[in-house]
C-alpha positions as CSV (number, residue, x, y, z in Angstrom):
1,M,21.3,10.1,41.4
2,T,18.9,11.0,44.3
3,Q,20.2,9.7,47.6
4,G,21.6,6.8,45.8
5,L,20.3,5.1,42.6
6,T,17.6,6.8,40.7
7,R,18.7,9.2,38.0
8,R,15.2,10.2,36.9
9,G,14.6,13.3,38.9
10,A,11.4,14.2,40.8
11,F,8.2,12.3,40.6
12,A,5.0,14.0,39.5
13,L,1.6,13.2,40.9
14,G,-0.6,15.2,38.5
15,A,-3.4,13.9,36.4
16,A,-1.3,14.1,33.3
17,G,1.3,11.8,34.9
18,I,-1.3,9.4,36.1
19,A,-2.9,9.2,32.7
20,A,0.4,8.0,31.2
21,L,0.3,4.5,32.6
22,A,0.1,2.6,29.4
23,A,3.3,0.8,28.5
24,P,4.7,1.8,25.1
25,R,4.1,-0.6,22.2
26,I,7.3,-2.0,20.9
27,A,7.4,-2.2,17.2
28,S,8.5,-5.7,16.2
29,A,7.6,-8.1,13.5
30,Q,7.5,-10.9,16.1
31,A,6.5,-10.8,19.8
32,M,9.4,-11.1,22.2
33,R,9.2,-14.4,24.0
34,V,9.8,-14.3,27.8
35,R,9.6,-17.2,30.2
36,F,8.6,-15.7,33.6
37,T,8.1,-17.3,37.1
38,L,6.4,-15.9,40.1
39,E,7.6,-16.9,43.5
40,W,4.5,-18.6,44.8
41,A,1.1,-19.9,43.9
42,L,-1.4,-18.0,41.8
43,Q,-3.0,-16.1,44.7
44,G,-4.2,-12.6,45.4
45,P,-0.8,-10.9,45.8
46,Y,0.1,-12.0,42.3
47,A,-3.2,-11.2,40.7
48,F,-1.6,-8.1,39.2
49,A,0.6,-10.2,36.9
50,I,-2.3,-12.4,35.8
51,A,-4.5,-9.3,35.3
52,G,-1.8,-7.8,33.1
53,E,-1.7,-11.0,31.1
54,R,-5.4,-11.2,30.6
55,Q,-5.9,-7.5,30.0
56,G,-3.3,-7.6,27.1
57,F,-0.8,-5.3,28.7
58,F,2.2,-7.6,27.8
59,R,0.9,-8.2,24.3
60,E,0.5,-4.4,23.7
61,A,4.2,-4.0,24.8
62,G,5.3,-6.5,22.2
63,L,5.7,-9.5,24.5
64,D,4.8,-13.1,24.3
65,I,5.1,-14.0,28.0
66,S,4.4,-17.2,29.8
67,I,3.8,-16.6,33.6
68,V,3.9,-19.7,35.9
69,R,3.6,-20.1,39.6
70,G,6.6,-20.5,41.8
71,F,7.6,-22.6,44.8
72,G,9.3,-20.2,47.1
73,A,11.4,-17.0,46.9
74,G,14.6,-18.9,47.4
75,R,13.9,-21.0,44.3
76,V,13.5,-18.2,41.8
77,P,17.1,-17.1,41.5
78,I,18.2,-20.8,41.2
79,D,15.8,-21.3,38.3
80,I,16.7,-18.1,36.5
81,A,20.4,-18.8,36.9
82,A,19.9,-22.3,35.5
83,G,18.1,-20.9,32.4
84,T,14.7,-22.4,33.2
85,Y,13.2,-18.9,33.1
86,D,14.3,-15.6,31.6
87,M,12.9,-13.4,34.3
88,G,11.0,-13.7,37.6
89,F,9.5,-12.0,40.6
90,A,10.9,-12.8,44.0
91,D,12.0,-11.4,47.3
92,I,15.3,-9.7,46.8
93,T,16.9,-11.0,50.0
94,P,17.4,-14.6,49.0
95,T,18.4,-13.4,45.6
96,I,21.2,-11.3,47.1
97,R,22.3,-14.3,49.1
98,F,22.4,-16.4,46.0
99,M,24.4,-13.8,44.2
100,A,26.9,-13.7,47.0
101,E,27.3,-17.5,47.0
102,N,27.2,-17.8,43.2
103,P,28.9,-14.6,41.8
104,Q,29.4,-16.3,38.4
105,R,25.7,-16.7,37.9
106,D,25.3,-13.0,37.0
107,L,21.9,-12.2,38.4
108,V,20.5,-8.6,38.7
109,A,17.3,-6.9,39.9
110,V,15.8,-4.5,37.4
111,A,12.9,-3.2,39.4
112,V,11.4,-3.4,43.0
113,L,7.7,-3.6,43.1
114,W,7.2,-4.3,46.8
115,D,8.8,-1.6,48.9
116,Q,8.3,-3.4,52.2
117,S,8.9,-6.9,53.3
118,P,6.0,-9.2,54.1
119,V,8.1,-11.9,55.8
120,A,7.0,-13.0,59.3
121,C,7.0,-15.8,61.8
122,T,3.6,-16.7,63.1
123,V,2.7,-18.5,66.3
124,R,-0.6,-19.2,68.1
125,A,-2.0,-16.2,70.0
126,D,-3.1,-18.7,72.7
127,G,0.3,-20.4,72.9
128,P,3.3,-19.8,75.2
129,I,5.4,-17.8,72.8
130,T,4.6,-14.1,73.5
131,E,7.8,-12.5,72.1
132,P,10.2,-13.4,69.4
133,R,13.1,-14.3,71.7
134,M,11.0,-17.2,73.0
135,L,11.3,-18.9,69.6
136,A,14.7,-20.3,70.8
137,G,14.4,-24.1,71.3
138,R,11.1,-24.3,69.4
139,T,10.2,-26.0,66.2
140,L,9.2,-24.1,63.1
141,A,7.6,-25.5,59.9
142,A,8.2,-24.2,56.4
143,P,9.2,-25.4,52.9
144,E,13.0,-25.3,52.3
145,F,12.8,-22.4,49.9
146,D,10.3,-20.4,51.8
147,G,11.3,-16.7,52.0
148,G,10.7,-16.5,55.7
149,R,12.9,-19.5,56.4
150,Q,15.6,-18.3,54.1
151,M,15.7,-15.0,56.0
152,F,15.3,-16.4,59.4
153,P,19.0,-16.2,60.3
154,L,18.8,-12.4,59.9
155,F,15.7,-12.3,62.1
156,A,17.3,-14.5,64.7
157,R,20.3,-12.2,64.9
158,A,18.1,-9.2,65.1
159,I,16.1,-10.5,68.1
160,G,19.1,-11.8,69.9
161,I,19.0,-15.6,69.5
162,E,21.2,-18.0,67.6
163,P,19.8,-19.2,64.3
164,G,20.7,-22.8,65.2
165,S,18.6,-22.7,68.3
166,V,15.5,-23.2,66.3
167,N,14.5,-26.7,64.9
168,W,13.1,-26.8,61.4
169,N,10.4,-29.2,60.1
170,T,10.6,-29.2,56.3
171,V,7.1,-29.5,54.8
172,T,5.4,-28.9,51.5
173,P,3.6,-25.5,51.1
174,E,0.2,-27.1,51.5
175,L,1.2,-28.6,54.9
176,R,2.8,-25.5,56.5
177,E,-0.3,-23.8,58.0
178,P,-2.0,-27.1,59.1
179,M,1.2,-27.8,61.1
180,L,0.5,-24.8,63.3
181,V,-3.3,-25.3,63.4
182,Q,-2.8,-28.9,64.5
183,R,-0.1,-27.9,67.1
184,R,2.5,-30.0,65.3
185,A,4.8,-27.0,65.1
186,D,5.3,-24.1,67.4
187,G,5.4,-21.6,64.6
188,I,5.6,-21.1,60.8
189,T,7.5,-18.7,58.6
190,G,6.4,-17.1,55.3
191,F,4.9,-14.1,53.7
192,V,2.1,-12.8,55.9
193,T,-0.1,-12.6,52.8
194,S,0.1,-16.4,52.5
195,T,0.3,-17.6,56.1
196,G,-2.2,-15.2,57.5
197,M,-4.9,-15.9,55.0
198,S,-4.3,-19.6,54.8
199,L,-4.5,-19.9,58.6
200,K,-7.8,-17.9,58.5
201,A,-9.1,-20.3,55.9
202,L,-8.3,-23.2,58.4
203,G,-10.3,-21.5,61.2
204,M,-7.4,-19.6,62.8
205,D,-8.5,-16.0,62.2
206,W,-6.2,-13.0,62.5
207,P,-6.8,-12.3,66.2
208,Q,-5.8,-15.9,66.9
209,Q,-2.4,-15.4,65.2
210,R,0.6,-13.7,66.9
211,I,2.6,-12.3,64.0
212,F,6.3,-11.3,64.4
213,R,7.0,-9.2,61.3
214,Y,10.7,-9.2,60.5
215,R,10.6,-5.5,59.5
216,E,9.4,-4.6,63.0
217,H,12.7,-5.8,64.4
218,G,15.1,-3.7,62.3
219,L,14.9,-5.6,59.0
220,D,13.5,-2.7,56.9
221,F,14.2,-4.5,53.6
222,Y,13.1,-4.2,50.0
223,S,11.1,-7.2,49.0
224,G,9.5,-8.3,45.7
225,A,11.7,-7.5,42.7
226,L,11.9,-8.3,39.0
227,I,15.0,-10.5,38.5
228,T,16.9,-11.5,35.4
229,T,20.5,-12.2,34.3
230,R,22.9,-9.7,33.0
231,T,23.3,-11.9,29.9
232,F,19.6,-11.7,29.2
233,M,19.6,-8.0,30.0
234,R,22.4,-7.4,27.5
235,E,21.1,-9.6,24.7
236,R,17.4,-8.6,25.0
237,P,17.2,-5.2,26.6
238,D,13.9,-4.3,24.8
239,A,12.3,-7.4,26.4
240,V,13.5,-6.5,29.8
241,R,12.3,-2.9,29.4
242,A,8.9,-4.1,28.2
243,V,8.4,-6.6,31.1
244,V,9.3,-3.9,33.7
245,A,6.9,-1.4,32.2
246,S,4.1,-4.0,31.8
247,M,4.5,-5.3,35.3
248,M,4.3,-1.8,36.7
249,R,1.3,-1.1,34.6
250,S,-0.3,-4.3,35.8
251,M,0.3,-3.5,39.5
252,S,-1.2,0.0,39.0
253,H,-4.2,-1.5,37.3
254,A,-4.7,-4.1,40.1
255,F,-4.4,-1.4,42.7
256,R,-7.0,0.8,41.0
257,N,-9.3,-2.2,40.0
258,P,-8.8,-4.8,42.7
259,D,-12.0,-6.7,42.0
260,A,-11.3,-6.9,38.3
261,A,-7.8,-8.2,39.0
262,I,-9.2,-11.0,41.2
263,A,-11.8,-11.8,38.5
264,D,-8.9,-12.2,36.0
265,L,-7.1,-14.4,38.5
266,R,-10.1,-16.6,38.8
267,A,-10.5,-16.8,35.0
268,R,-6.9,-18.2,34.9
269,E,-7.1,-20.3,38.2
270,G,-10.6,-21.8,38.3
271,L,-10.4,-22.9,42.0
272,T,-9.7,-19.3,43.2
273,D,-11.7,-18.4,46.3
274,V,-12.7,-14.9,45.4
275,A,-13.3,-13.7,49.0
276,V,-10.1,-15.2,50.4
277,E,-7.9,-13.9,47.5
278,S,-9.5,-10.5,47.5
279,E,-8.6,-10.1,51.2
280,R,-5.1,-11.6,50.5
281,Q,-4.6,-9.0,47.7
282,Q,-5.6,-6.2,50.1
283,V,-3.1,-7.5,52.7
284,M,-0.4,-7.3,50.0
285,F,-1.4,-3.7,49.2
286,R,-1.2,-2.7,52.9
287,E,1.8,-4.8,54.0
288,M,4.1,-4.5,51.0
289,L,3.1,-2.1,48.2
290,V,1.8,1.1,49.6
291,T,4.4,2.9,51.8
292,D,5.0,6.7,52.3
293,D,7.8,6.5,49.9
294,V,5.8,4.8,47.2
295,R,3.0,7.4,47.7
296,R,5.4,10.2,47.1
297,N,7.8,8.8,44.6
298,G,6.2,5.7,42.9
299,M,7.5,2.1,42.6
300,S,11.1,1.2,42.5
301,N,12.5,4.4,44.1
302,V,15.4,2.3,45.4
303,Q,17.8,4.2,47.7
304,A,21.4,3.1,47.9
305,P,21.9,3.4,51.7
306,R,18.8,1.3,52.4
307,L,19.8,-1.4,50.0
308,Q,23.4,-1.3,51.3
309,R,22.1,-2.0,54.8
310,Q,20.2,-4.9,53.5
311,I,23.2,-6.3,51.8
312,A,25.4,-5.8,54.9
313,A,22.8,-7.6,57.1
314,I,22.7,-10.6,54.7
315,Q,26.5,-10.8,54.8
316,Q,26.6,-10.8,58.6
317,A,23.7,-13.3,59.1
318,F,25.0,-15.8,56.6
319,N,28.8,-15.3,57.3
320,L,29.5,-14.6,53.7
321,A,33.1,-13.8,52.7
322,Q,32.0,-11.3,50.1
323,V,28.8,-9.9,48.8
324,P,27.8,-7.9,45.7
325,N,27.7,-4.2,45.9
326,V,24.6,-2.1,45.3
327,E,25.3,-1.5,41.6
328,Q,25.8,-5.3,41.1
329,V,22.5,-6.1,42.8
330,Y,20.2,-3.5,41.2
331,T,20.0,-1.3,38.1
332,D,17.4,1.4,37.3
333,Q,18.2,1.7,33.6
334,F,15.1,-0.3,32.5
335,L,12.5,1.7,34.6
336,P,9.7,3.5,32.7
337,P,9.2,7.2,33.1
338,A,8.3,8.4,36.6
339,A,4.6,8.9,35.9
340,Q,4.2,5.3,34.9
341,R,5.5,4.2,38.3
342,M,2.9,6.1,40.4
343,L,-0.1,4.4,42.0
344,T,-3.6,5.8,41.5
345,P,-6.0,4.9,44.4
346,P,-9.2,3.0,43.6
347,A,-12.2,5.2,42.7
348,G,-14.3,6.1,45.8
């Protein structure tokens, strides 16, 4: 292992490695059926998955996959544990918390696609809240299963306020941003890819938003991961391996061909605003996907010390009696070869 989890040696950046992005075809008389949930609506950050579906990457890997929208990162582990879906894509922090509180549910992450967390709390730039500590005593609006709300106790501890000092207004996803625009809430939480662009669409452009990113206050966490159960992993390892390789191929494709990925998203979701979702996709690339480590080593180069810090922070913030260890949270045994995890920049 290299500083922790990966057993796959050094990563190569050469043309030969980049050319090997196609996921292997799995010989099978019948396609492997997988029920898959995203964590949020079919928007720009998730165009990679829809592009992979429409480009046939999953089919070429021997999969018959159904990809549906989600309703919050905190909902995904619940639905997978309940058997509603076989696999899903979600922020790993609420998943770790769920694993700690429900150890018998046997969840595990098999890849990390977003190396950096997009979670943030956003207030009005023209409002009275100029630093995170000033959130104490204020009212925040978010859906119950919103990733930013799920992780807020960690953020509160990091900025030196009590989590209970904030009042929560539980709203549907569609009402979150209007609550801030209409001054019916002091702030909102969520992925900056969702909140930032939705606020802009409502007339509150980026300069009018004051964004407190959790990662800028010591929460340097891994984010979007592919989640399944150990039972599914044991019983259908070929399906898990194919999903991981195909999702990474899809992410690489979207990164190289962002306009084509958004076109595929619009073909699936007819009401897609191409300009808005194109920008939202670029925010995802910038905020979550492309880090120095990913440039050097590719996707899912998970390091045990960093993941352990994340687990420890979750335990402290939620007063958990016990938490899973690193090996229980994540396994790298289903990752494709190193070359298939590298990102190739768009042409030009």
